[in-house]
TORSE-604303 format. One record per residue: x, y, z of N, C-alpha, C, O in turn; residue number from 1. Coordinates in steps of 0.2 Angstrom, whole numbers, plus 2048, in hexadecimal, padded with zeros to 3 digits. Layout:
<pts>
(pt (X,Y,Z),(X,Y,Z),(X,Y,Z),(X,Y,Z),NUM)
...
</pts>
This chain:
<pts>
(pt (211,9A2,689),(215,99C,68B),(211,998,690),(20F,99B,695),1)
(pt (211,992,68F),(20E,98D,694),(212,98D,69A),(218,98A,69A),2)
(pt (210,98F,69F),(214,98F,6A6),(215,988,6A8),(21A,986,6AB),3)
(pt (210,984,6A6),(211,97D,6A8),(217,979,6A5),(21B,976,6A8),4)
(pt (218,97B,69F),(21E,978,69B),(224,97B,69E),(229,978,69F),5)
(pt (224,982,69F),(22A,985,6A2),(22C,982,6A9),(231,981,6AA),6)
(pt (227,981,6AD),(227,97E,6B3),(22A,977,6B3),(22F,975,6B7),7)
(pt (228,973,6AE),(22B,96C,6AD),(232,96D,6AB),(236,969,6AE),8)
(pt (234,972,6A7),(23B,972,6A5),(23F,975,6AB),(245,972,6AC),9)
(pt (23C,979,6AF),(240,97B,6B5),(241,975,6BA),(247,975,6BD),10)
(pt (23D,970,6BA),(23E,96B,6BE),(243,966,6BB),(247,963,6BF),11)
(pt (244,966,6B5),(249,962,6B2),(250,965,6B2),(255,962,6B2),12)
(pt (250,96C,6B1),(257,96F,6B1),(25B,96E,6B7),(258,96E,6BD),13)
(pt (261,96D,6B7),(265,96C,6BC),(268,973,6BF),(26D,975,6BC),14)
(pt (265,975,6C4),(267,97C,6C7),(26E,97B,6C9),(272,981,6C9),15)
(pt (271,976,6CC),(277,975,6CF),(27D,976,6C9),(283,976,6CB),16)
(pt (27B,975,6C3),(280,976,6BD),(281,97D,6BC),(286,97E,6B8),17)
(pt (27D,982,6BE),(27E,989,6BC),(285,98B,6C0),(287,989,6C5),18)
(pt (288,990,6BD),(28F,992,6BF),(28F,995,6C6),(293,994,6CA),19)
(pt (289,998,6C9),(289,99B,6CF),(285,997,6D4),(283,999,6DA),20)
(pt (284,990,6D3),(280,98C,6D7),(283,98B,6DE),(289,98B,6DF),21)
(pt (27F,98B,6E3),(281,989,6EA),(284,982,6EA),(289,981,6EE),22)
(pt (282,97E,6E6),(285,977,6E6),(28C,977,6E4),(290,972,6E6),23)
(pt (28E,97C,6E1),(295,97C,6DE),(29A,980,6E3),(2A0,981,6E1),24)
(pt (298,983,6E8),(29C,987,6ED),(2A1,982,6F0),(2A0,97D,6F2),25)
(pt (2A7,985,6F2),(2A9,98C,6F0),(2AA,98C,6E8),(2AD,987,6E5),26)
(pt (2A9,991,6E5),(2A9,992,6DE),(2B1,993,6DC),(2B4,998,6DE),27)
(pt (2B3,98F,6D8),(2BA,990,6D6),(2BB,995,6D1),(2B6,996,6CC),28)
(pt (2BF,99A,6D2),(2C0,99F,6CD),(2C8,9A0,6CC),(2CC,99F,6D0),29)
(pt (2C9,9A4,6C6),(2D0,9A5,6C5),(2D3,9AA,6CA),(2D0,9AF,6CB),30)
(pt (2D9,9A9,6CD),(2DC,9AE,6D1),(2DE,9B4,6CD),(2E0,9B3,6C7),31)
(pt (2DE,9BA,6D0),(2E0,9C0,6CD),(2E7,9BF,6C9),(2EC,9BD,6CD),32)
(pt (2E8,9C1,6C3),(2EE,9C0,6C0),(2F0,9B9,6BD),(2F5,9B8,6B9),33)
(pt (2EB,9B4,6BD),(2EC,9AE,6BA),(2E8,9AD,6B4),(2E2,9B0,6B4),34)
(pt (2EA,9A9,6B0),(2E6,9A7,6AA),(2E4,9AD,6A6),(2DF,9AD,6A2),35)
(pt (2E8,9B3,6A6),(2E6,9B9,6A3),(2E6,9B8,69C),(2E1,9BB,699),36)
(pt (2EB,9B5,698),(2EA,9B5,691),(2E4,9B1,68F),(2E1,9B3,68A),37)
(pt (2E3,9AB,692),(2DD,9A7,690),(2D7,9AB,691),(2D2,9AB,68D),38)
(pt (2D6,9AE,697),(2D0,9B2,698),(2CF,9B8,693),(2C9,9B9,691),39)
(pt (2D4,9BB,691),(2D4,9C1,68C),(2D2,9BE,686),(2CE,9C1,682),40)
(pt (2D4,9B8,684),(2D2,9B5,67D),(2CB,9B4,67D),(2C7,9B5,679),41)
(pt (2C8,9B1,683),(2C1,9AF,683),(2BD,9B5,684),(2B8,9B6,680),42)
(pt (2BF,9BA,688),(2BB,9C1,688),(2BB,9C4,681),(2B6,9C7,67F),43)
(pt (2C0,9C4,67D),(2C1,9C6,677),(2BB,9C3,672),(2B8,9C7,66E),44)
(pt (2BB,9BD,673),(2B6,9B9,66F),(2AF,9BB,671),(2AB,9BC,66C),45)
(pt (2AE,9BB,677),(2A7,9BD,679),(2A5,9C4,679),(29F,9C6,679),46)
(pt (2AA,9C9,678),(2A8,9D0,677),(2A7,9D2,670),(2A5,9D7,66F),47)
(pt (2A8,9CD,66B),(2A6,9CF,664),(29E,9CE,664),(29C,9C9,663),48)
(pt (29B,9D4,664),(294,9D5,664),(291,9D3,65D),(28B,9D1,65D),49)
(pt (295,9D3,658),(292,9D2,651),(291,9CA,650),(28E,9C8,64B),50)
(pt (294,9C6,654),(294,9BF,654),(291,9BC,65A),(292,9BE,660),51)
(pt (28D,9B7,65A),(28B,9B3,65F),(291,9AE,661),(293,9AB,65C),52)
(pt (292,9AD,667),(298,9A9,669),(296,9A4,66E),(292,9A5,673),53)
(pt (298,99E,66D),(298,998,672),(29F,996,673),(2A3,995,66F),54)
(pt (2A1,996,67A),(2A7,994,67B),(2A7,98D,67F),(2A3,98D,684),55)
(pt (2AA,989,67C),(2AA,982,67F),(2B1,981,682),(2B6,980,67F),56)
(pt (2B1,981,689),(2B8,980,68C),(2B9,979,68E),(2B4,976,691),57)
(pt (2BE,976,68C),(2BF,96F,68D),(2C7,96E,68F),(2CB,972,68D),58)
(pt (2C8,968,692),(2CF,966,694),(2CE,961,699),(2C9,95E,69B),59)
(pt (2D4,95E,69B),(2D5,959,6A0),(2D3,95B,6A7),(2D3,961,6A8),60)
(pt (2D1,956,6AB),(2CF,958,6B2),(2D5,95B,6B5),(2DB,95A,6B5),61)
(pt (2D3,961,6B9),(2D8,964,6BD),(2DB,96A,6BA),(2E0,96D,6BE),62)
(pt (2DA,96B,6B4),(2DE,971,6B1),(2DB,978,6B2),(2DE,97D,6B0),63)
(pt (2D5,978,6B5),(2D2,97F,6B7),(2CD,981,6B3),(2CB,987,6B2),64)
(pt (2C9,97C,6AF),(2C4,97E,6AB),(2BE,982,6AF),(2BB,987,6AD),65)
(pt (2BC,97F,6B5),(2B7,982,6B9),(2B9,989,6BB),(2B4,98D,6BB),66)
(pt (2BF,98A,6BD),(2C1,990,6BF),(2C1,995,6BA),(2BE,99B,6BB),67)
(pt (2C3,994,6B4),(2C2,998,6AE),(2BB,999,6AC),(2B9,99F,6AB),68)
(pt (2B7,994,6AC),(2B0,995,6AA),(2AC,999,6AF),(2A8,99D,6AD),69)
(pt (2AE,998,6B5),(2AA,99C,6BA),(2AC,9A3,6BA),(2A8,9A8,6BA),70)
(pt (2B3,9A5,6B9),(2B5,9AC,6B8),(2B2,9AF,6B2),(2B0,9B5,6B3),71)
(pt (2B1,9AC,6AD),(2AE,9AF,6A7),(2A7,9B0,6A8),(2A4,9B5,6A7),72)
(pt (2A3,9AB,6AB),(29C,9AB,6AC),(29B,9B1,6B1),(296,9B5,6B0),73)
(pt (29F,9B2,6B6),(29E,9B7,6BB),(29E,9BE,6B7),(29B,9C3,6B9),74)
(pt (2A3,9BF,6B3),(2A4,9C5,6AF),(29E,9C6,6AA),(29B,9CC,6AA),75)
(pt (29B,9C1,6A7),(296,9C2,6A2),(28F,9C3,6A5),(28B,9C5,6A2),76)
(pt (28E,9C0,6AB),(287,9C0,6AE),(284,9C7,6AE),(27E,9C7,6AD),77)
(pt (288,9CC,6AF),(284,9D3,6B0),(284,9D7,6AA),(281,9DC,6A9),78)
(pt (288,9D4,6A4),(288,9D8,69E),(281,9D6,69A),(27F,9D1,69A),79)
(pt (27F,9DB,697),(279,9DB,693),(27B,9DA,68B),(280,9DC,689),80)
(pt (276,9D7,688),(277,9D6,680),(278,9DD,67D),(27D,9DE,679),81)
(pt (274,9E2,67F),(274,9E9,67C),(273,9ED,682),(26F,9EB,687),82)
(pt (275,9F3,682),(274,9F8,687),(26C,9F9,688),(269,9FA,683),83)
(pt (26A,9F9,68E),(263,9F9,68F),(25F,9F3,68E),(259,9F3,690),84)
(pt (262,9EE,68C),(25F,9E7,68B),(25E,9E4,692),(262,9E5,696),85)
(pt (259,9E0,692),(258,9DB,698),(25B,9D5,697),(25C,9D1,69C),86)
(pt (25D,9D3,691),(260,9CD,68F),(267,9CD,691),(26B,9D1,68F),87)
(pt (269,9C7,694),(270,9C7,697),(275,9C4,692),(273,9C0,68D),88)
(pt (27B,9C6,692),(280,9C3,68E),(282,9BC,68F),(283,9B8,68B),89)
(pt (281,9BA,696),(282,9B3,698),(27C,9AF,696),(277,9AF,69A),90)
(pt (27C,9AB,691),(276,9A7,68F),(275,9A1,694),(26F,9A0,696),91)
(pt (27B,99E,696),(27A,998,69B),(280,995,69C),(285,996,699),92)
(pt (280,991,6A1),(286,98D,6A3),(284,986,6A5),(27F,985,6A8),93)
(pt (289,981,6A5),(288,97A,6A7),(28E,978,6AA),(293,977,6A6),94)
(pt (28F,977,6B0),(295,974,6B3),(294,96D,6B5),(290,96B,6B9),95)
(pt (298,969,6B1),(298,962,6B2),(29B,960,6B9),(2A0,963,6BB),96)
(pt (299,95A,6BB),(29C,958,6C2),(29C,950,6C2),(296,94E,6C1),97)
(pt (2A1,94D,6C4),(2A0,945,6C4),(29D,944,6CB),(29A,93E,6CB),98)
(pt (29C,948,6CF),(299,947,6D6),(291,947,6D6),(28E,944,6DA),99)
(pt (28F,94A,6D1),(287,94B,6D1),(284,948,6CB),(286,949,6C5),100)
(pt (27F,944,6CC),(27C,93F,6C7),(27A,943,6C1),(27B,941,6BC),101)
(pt (276,949,6C2),(273,94C,6BD),(278,951,6B9),(277,953,6B4),102)
(pt (27E,952,6BC),(283,956,6B9),(289,952,6B6),(28E,955,6B4),103)
(pt (289,94B,6B6),(28F,947,6B4),(28D,944,6AD),(292,941,6AA),104)
(pt (287,946,6AA),(286,943,6A4),(283,949,6A0),(282,94F,6A2),105)
(pt (282,948,699),(27F,94D,695),(277,94D,695),(274,951,692),106)
(pt (274,949,698),(26D,948,698),(269,94E,69A),(264,94F,697),107)
(pt (26B,952,69E),(268,958,6A1),(26B,95F,69E),(268,964,69F),108)
(pt (270,95E,69A),(274,964,697),(270,969,694),(26F,96E,696),109)
(pt (26C,966,68E),(269,96B,68A),(262,96E,68D),(260,973,68C),110)
(pt (25F,96A,691),(259,96C,695),(25B,971,69A),(257,976,69B),111)
(pt (261,971,69D),(263,976,6A2),(265,97C,69E),(263,981,6A0),112)
(pt (268,97B,699),(26A,981,695),(264,985,692),(264,98B,692),113)
(pt (25F,981,690),(259,984,68D),(255,988,692),(252,98D,691),114)
(pt (255,985,698),(252,989,69E),(255,98F,69F),(252,994,6A0),115)
(pt (25C,98F,69F),(260,995,6A0),(25F,99A,69B),(25E,9A0,69C),116)
(pt (25F,998,695),(25E,99C,68F),(257,99F,68F),(257,9A5,68E),117)
(pt (252,99C,691),(24B,99F,691),(24B,9A3,697),(247,9A8,697),118)
(pt (24F,9A2,69C),(24F,9A7,6A2),(252,9AD,6A0),(250,9B3,6A2),119)
(pt (258,9AD,69D),(25C,9B2,69B),(25A,9B6,695),(25C,9BC,694),120)
(pt (257,9B3,690),(254,9B6,68A),(24D,9B4,68A),(24B,9B0,686),121)
(pt (249,9B8,68D),(241,9B7,68D),(23E,9B6,686),(239,9B3,685),122)
(pt (242,9B9,681),(23F,9B9,67A),(23F,9B2,677),(23C,9B1,672),123)
(pt (243,9AE,67A),(243,9A7,677),(23F,9A2,67B),(23F,99C,679),124)
(pt (23C,9A4,681),(239,99F,685),(233,99B,681),(232,995,682),125)
(pt (230,99F,67D),(22A,99C,679),(22D,997,674),(22A,992,673),126)
(pt (233,998,671),(236,993,66D),(238,98C,671),(237,987,66E),127)
(pt (23A,98D,677),(23C,987,67B),(235,984,67D),(235,97E,67D),128)
(pt (230,988,67F),(22A,985,681),(227,981,67B),(224,97B,67C),129)
(pt (227,984,675),(224,981,66F),(228,97A,66E),(224,975,66C),130)
(pt (22E,97A,66E),(232,974,66D),(230,96E,672),(22F,968,670),131)
(pt (22F,970,678),(22D,96B,67D),(225,969,67C),(224,963,67D),132)
(pt (221,96D,67A),(21A,96B,679),(21A,967,673),(216,962,673),133)
(pt (21E,968,66E),(21E,964,668),(221,95D,669),(220,958,666),134)
(pt (226,95D,66E),(229,956,670),(22B,956,677),(230,958,679),135)
(pt (226,954,67B),(227,954,682),(22C,94F,685),(22F,950,68A),136)
(pt (22F,94B,680),(234,946,682),(23B,94A,683),(240,948,686),137)
(pt (23B,951,681),(241,955,682),(242,956,689),(248,958,68B),138)
(pt (23D,955,68D),(23E,955,695),(241,94F,698),(243,94F,69E),139)
(pt (242,94A,694),(245,944,696),(24C,944,695),(24E,945,68F),140)
(pt (250,942,69A),(258,943,699),(25A,93D,695),(260,93D,693),141)
(pt (256,938,693),(258,933,68F),(257,934,687),(259,930,683),142)
(pt (253,939,686),(252,93B,67F),(259,93D,67B),(25D,93F,67F),143)
(pt (259,93C,675),(25F,93D,671),(262,944,672),(25F,949,672),144)
(pt (268,944,673),(26C,94A,675),(26C,94F,66F),(26B,955,66F),145)
(pt (26C,94C,669),(26B,950,662),(264,953,662),(264,959,661),146)
(pt (25F,950,664),(258,953,664),(258,958,66A),(255,95E,668),147)
(pt (25B,957,66F),(25B,95C,675),(25F,962,672),(25C,968,672),148)
(pt (264,961,66F),(268,967,66C),(265,96B,667),(265,971,667),149)
(pt (262,968,662),(25E,96B,65D),(258,96F,660),(257,975,65E),150)
(pt (254,96C,663),(24D,96E,665),(24E,973,66B),(24A,979,66B),151)
(pt (252,972,670),(252,976,676),(257,97C,676),(257,980,67A),152)
(pt (25C,97B,671),(262,97F,671),(263,983,66B),(263,989,66A),153)
(pt (264,97F,665),(266,982,65F),(260,986,65C),(261,98C,65A),154)
(pt (25A,983,65C),(254,986,659),(253,98D,65C),(252,992,659),155)
(pt (252,98D,663),(251,993,666),(257,998,665),(255,99E,664),156)
(pt (25D,996,665),(262,99B,664),(262,99E,65D),(263,9A4,65C),157)
(pt (260,99A,658),(25F,99D,651),(25A,9A3,651),(25A,9A7,64D),158)
(pt (255,9A3,656),(250,9A8,656),(252,9AE,65A),(24E,9B3,65A),159)
(pt (258,9AE,65D),(25A,9B4,661),(25B,9BA,65C),(25D,9BF,65E),160)
</pts>
């Protein structure tokens, strides 16, 4: 893999959007005994190893999406895809924020996820790298969101 391309992606990725970023402290999380049913449903989806799962958590402002997402990410971060594997179950996270320029729009979303995917799943780094070499405009936050999604996210995931 071209380290130059990976380094460029690293510079575009928004580190503050990751679930455990210092930028997001204090980290909101579910208090013990709260949102138990919702968390159990999501854990149930994510624990089905025969299927790849993406959970898209959405809702109006202030309903606790960040607390739920952080709680789930914290649980998933130390779990491995398979026993003895180096690849983590937590593929990536992106926490949006109205307060931060790079986190209030979708422009950096897929580049950030692609960086996390390549970090957490070394087997797909070359796929991400190849996509950027073929289309360097993928590092530009103004490039089509559809192009970002297909090249940096879906195509590499299909090869897992």
